[in-house]
N, C-alpha and C positions, 0 to 999 in steps of 0.2 A: 377560466379560463389562461390566463397568464399561467398558471402552477402547472396546467396540463402540459403545454407547450416549454416550459421550464424541463417538466419529467422526460416529453420526447426527446428533449435534445441533452440532458444527460445520458439518456438512453443510449439515443446515435452517439454520443462519446465514448463511452463505455464498452460498445461493439465493437471499436477499432483497436480494443486493448490486448495486450496478450497475455496470458496466463504462463504462472508457474506453481510447481506442488510443492509441498513440505519438504520432500527430499533433496531437492534441488536449493529451499530455501536452508536446510541444514549445512550443505555442501558450501553452500558462496557464504556465509555468517563463520563458518571453520575458515575457509582461506581467507576471509576477508576481503573481499572480490567485489562484492554490495553492498549498497547502503539500503539500509533495511529502516522505511518508513512508515511506523505505525498513524495512520490517520483517526482515530477511533477519537471519540471525545475524553476529557481529562478524568472523567469518571469512570469510565472505560479503561483507560491507559492505566490508573491507580489500581484497579482488579488486580494487573497482570498483564506483561508485554516479555517480548524477545528480548533476551539480554543483550544492549548493545545497539540497540533499534533506538530508532530518531523520534522524538513524538512531535508530528506536523496536525495538526486536527485537519482535516478537508476541508473547511470553511478559512482554515489560512494559508491553506496549500499557495493557492497564484501569489502571495504575498512572502511568503518564505521559502520559496522554491528557489530563491537566489542562494540561500545557504547549501545547497545539493552540487554534486559537481555534475553536470550535464554528459562529463565524459567517462564517468562511471555508473556500473550497471545500477539499476534501484527497485528495488523488491517493496512495494508495499503491500501494510496486512491494514485487516479491520477486521470485525468479529465474525463475516462470513465470506467475506470476499464479493460483497457487492459495491461497497464505498468504493476500497482500494481498486478494484476495476476505472472506475472512475477516475480517481487518483491517476493510477498508470496511466488513461489515454490522456490527461490533462496533461503530466509532462511531458508525453510522447509530443503530442502537440508544440510544447513550448522549446521544443529542438532537442529532448533529453531520448536518446535513440535506442536505449535498453529500459525500458522503463516498464516492468512487468509486476501482476499481483499474484497472490499467492492464495491458490483456491482454498477454500473454504475456507482463510481468514483464522483467525486465536482459535477458532472450534477446532478445526483439523491440525491446527500445532497440539493442543490441550491431548486431543484426542489421542496425538503419535507419541503420546508422554513424551515432547521438547520439553527444556528447562523455560521454565516462567520466572521474570522477575519482579518484587512486589516494592 
């Protein structure tokens, strides 16, 4: 019962998040205009991530978001785009006015032949 409530709450929170696509993320990365935050677990991060991204696992975001600048855009990334939606919504609720999730996550990034750092 508690788990179902948690899942419903997380789904409702994620429903308020905005998404961006790989092309917009590529542009923001090239311009240095956004903070790219990878919210995957350490083993996923070690397997390959967007060069220059910050690694903040989703479970640590509420504590470590203090290290992010709420005045700058944030693009959150995960494997497929689901956890990053939750992360973007959490950041938005915490006062980050421009927090977006990259649709499709690292799966879409790799499919678009974008660089991956290991």
